[in-house]
C-alpha positions in Angstrom: -24.6 31.0 17.9 -22.2 31.1 20.8 -20.8 28.0 22.3 -20.9 27.8 26.0 -17.4 27.3 27.4 -17.0 24.5 29.9 -15.4 25.6 33.2 -12.2 24.1 34.4 -13.1 21.8 37.3 -10.7 20.1 39.7 -11.3 17.9 42.8 -10.8 19.7 46.1 -11.5 17.8 49.3 -13.3 15.1 47.3 -15.7 17.6 45.8 -15.7 19.2 42.3 -14.4 22.8 42.4 -14.8 25.3 39.4 -11.5 27.2 39.0 -12.2 30.9 38.5 -10.1 32.8 36.0 -9.1 35.3 38.7 -7.8 32.4 40.9 -8.5 31.7 44.6 -6.6 30.9 47.8 -7.9 27.3 47.7 -6.4 26.8 44.2 -3.1 28.2 45.4 -3.1 25.8 48.4 -3.3 22.8 45.9 0.1 23.7 44.6 1.2 22.6 41.1 -2.2 21.0 40.3 -4.1 24.2 41.3 -1.7 26.5 39.4 -2.0 24.5 36.2 -5.8 24.4 36.5 -5.8 28.2 37.1 -3.6 28.9 34.1 -6.0 26.8 31.9 -9.0 28.6 33.3 -7.3 32.0 32.7 -6.4 31.0 29.1 -10.0 30.0 28.3 -11.3 33.2 29.8 -8.8 35.3 27.7 -9.7 33.5 24.5 -13.3 34.4 25.1 -12.5 38.1 24.8 -10.5 38.0 21.6 -10.5 41.2 19.6 -12.3 41.0 16.2 -15.2 39.0 17.5 -17.7 41.8 16.7 -17.8 43.3 20.2 -15.5 46.3 19.6 -16.7 49.6 20.9 -17.7 52.2 18.3 
């Protein structure tokens, strides 16, 4: 059974914003906080596609 990964969420203009693994201009505008959140989201995304998880092409 797969565990659903929780998205990386930061506050942007007082509202929660889900940080996409591909990044966004809004995240960049937040500076250091946005970049750290983006790196965390990217790391979670890359861990999801780890080789050897049974999804190899045959």
